[in-house]
N, C-alpha and C positions, 0 to 999 in steps of 0.2 A: 388405227387408235391404238398404241399402246398404252398400258397402265403399267405403274410402279404402286409397289406398296412399301411404306417405311413406317418404322414403329417410333414412338415418342413417349419419353417419361414425363411426365407432369406431377408436379406437386400439389398434395391436396390434404390440408389438415396434419401434415405429418407424415403422409403415406404417399409413396411413388406408385402412380399408376401407368400401366404401358396402353397406349392406344395406337389404334392403327391408322395411318393417314394415306388414303389413295389419290394417286394423280395419274390422270390420264391424258396421251397427247394424241393426235390424230395421225395416222398414217395415211391418209389420203384415201384410203378404201371404205371409211366409215363404218367399219366392222371393227370392234374391239379386239385387241389381242390377246387370245387365250392367256390367263395369268394361272399359274399352278394353284392348285388348291390342297387342303390338307391331305386329300384322297390321293393326290397325284404328285406329291412331292414324295422324294426319296427319303425313307425313314430310318435314321439313325438306328442301328442296332442296340441296345442297351448292353452298357460294358459288363462282363460277366462279374458277377457277386463273387467276393473272395469267399472261399470255402470255409466252413465254420473250424472250430477248433476240434483237433484231433480228438478222439474218445477214446479211452484207456479203461482195459478191466482193471477190476480189485486185483491187487497182488503186482501190477506193473507199473515201472517207474515213470514219473513225470519230471522230465530234466529241462531246465530253461538255459538261456545261453550264458548264464554267471555260474553254471556247474551246480546249482542247487536243487535238488530232489525231493518230490513228497511221493510218498507210496501210501496208498489206502491198504492197510494190513487186513482191516475187517470192517463189519457194517453190521448194525443190529436193529431191528425196527421194535417197537412197543416196550422199550425200556421203562423200566419204572420211574415216575416222576419224580421231583424233590420232595424232600420232607414236608416243605411248609406249602406246596404250591401244586395244582393239577393244572396240565394243558387246557385250552379252550375247548369248547366241544367242536370234534372233526379234526382234531389235531392229534398228534402222538410227538413223543419222544424218540429219537433215533441217536445211535451212538456211532462214532467214525473214527476208527483207531489208524493212525498214521504213523509213518517213520519218515524222519527226516535228515536229508545229509547235506552239509554245507561244503561243496567241494569248491568255492571260491575263495579268495586269498583276503576277504574282507568279511567282518562278522556280518551275519544274515540277522538283522533287528527285526523283533515281533514276527516272526514266521507265520504263526496260527492267524494272525488277523488277517493273511491274504487269502484264506480258506472261508468259504461258504457253500450253503447248499442249495440248490436250484430247483425249485418243482417244474412240472409240465406245464404250467401256466406262464413261467419265467421270472416267478418271484424268488428273490434273493433272502436267505435266513442266514443270518450270523450265529455264532456259539456263545458269543459274551452278552445277548440280550435276551437268551433264551431262558428266563429266568425260572419258569416252570418245570425244566429239567435239571438234571443235577449239574454240579459245577465243571466245567471245562478245565483240563490243565491248562499250564499255561506257560509260555517259555519267552523269556524276554529276549535273548539273544543265543546266537548257535555259532562260536568261534568258528574260523576256518577250519577244515577238516572234523568239524563236529559231528557228531550222530545223535538223534534223540526222537524217542517215541512218546506219543502224546494220546488222548483220549478227548474227543471235543461229543459235546452234545446239544442237538438242534431240536426246536419246535418245528415241526413239518405238518402237514396235510396227511390224514389216514391213508389217501389212495393216491396212485398216479406215480409217476418217473420222478425219480430224484438224483441229481448229479452232485458231486462233489467237484465245487469250481475252485482254483488256484488260479489268483491274479497276482503274479508275483510283483508287478510294478503297477502302481496308480498312475505313473505317468505314461505308461504304455497298455490302455485298455484292451488292445489289440492282442496281447502277449496273454492267453488263456488257454487253460489246461483243464479238461474234464474225466474225471472217473466216474463211470455208471456205477450205483450204489444198489447193488442186488444182496438179498439176504441169501446166506448160504445153505 
C-alpha cells in the first residue's frame, strides 16, 4: 500500500486552518509503504540571520549612504535632573554630545529625531520626551556641507548597557548604527 499526504486549507470563522489528509493505495503486498516522518525528513537549515548593526566606539564616526555622519563625542551618567522634576525611581539622566556633518546634497531635516538610546532590555528612549532631564538641543535642518554639535539628554535605567542608536531612515529600519555609551 502506498500512502500520500496532502494538506488542505479550511476556512473556519475567518481563520484558515491547515489539516492533513492521508490517502493510501494498496501496492499488492498488504504492507503500507513507509511515509517519511518529521524525524526522517530532511530538515532545511535555517537561513543565516543577518548580523546586527555594527557597533561604534565613542569618538568614531558613523556614516550612512547619504554621507551624513553622526559622532558621539562625549557621554555622561548621573546628570542633574531638570529644575522642575526628577527621574522616576531606578532611572537617571544621561547626556550624549554628538557632532553632525551633512555630506549630502540635500538638507538633513530633523537629524536629532533619528537618535535614541536603547537599554540592555531593548527599550528605546528619545530625548524629546525625557521631561525629567534638562532640555536637549534642537536642530531643525542641517544644510549640505553643514556641521553642528548638540547635547541630548535621556532618562534611562540606572544600570545596564546603553547604546546610542541612529536610524537615519524611518523607511529603512534595517539601516541602523549603534555607539556603545561608556562613561570616560
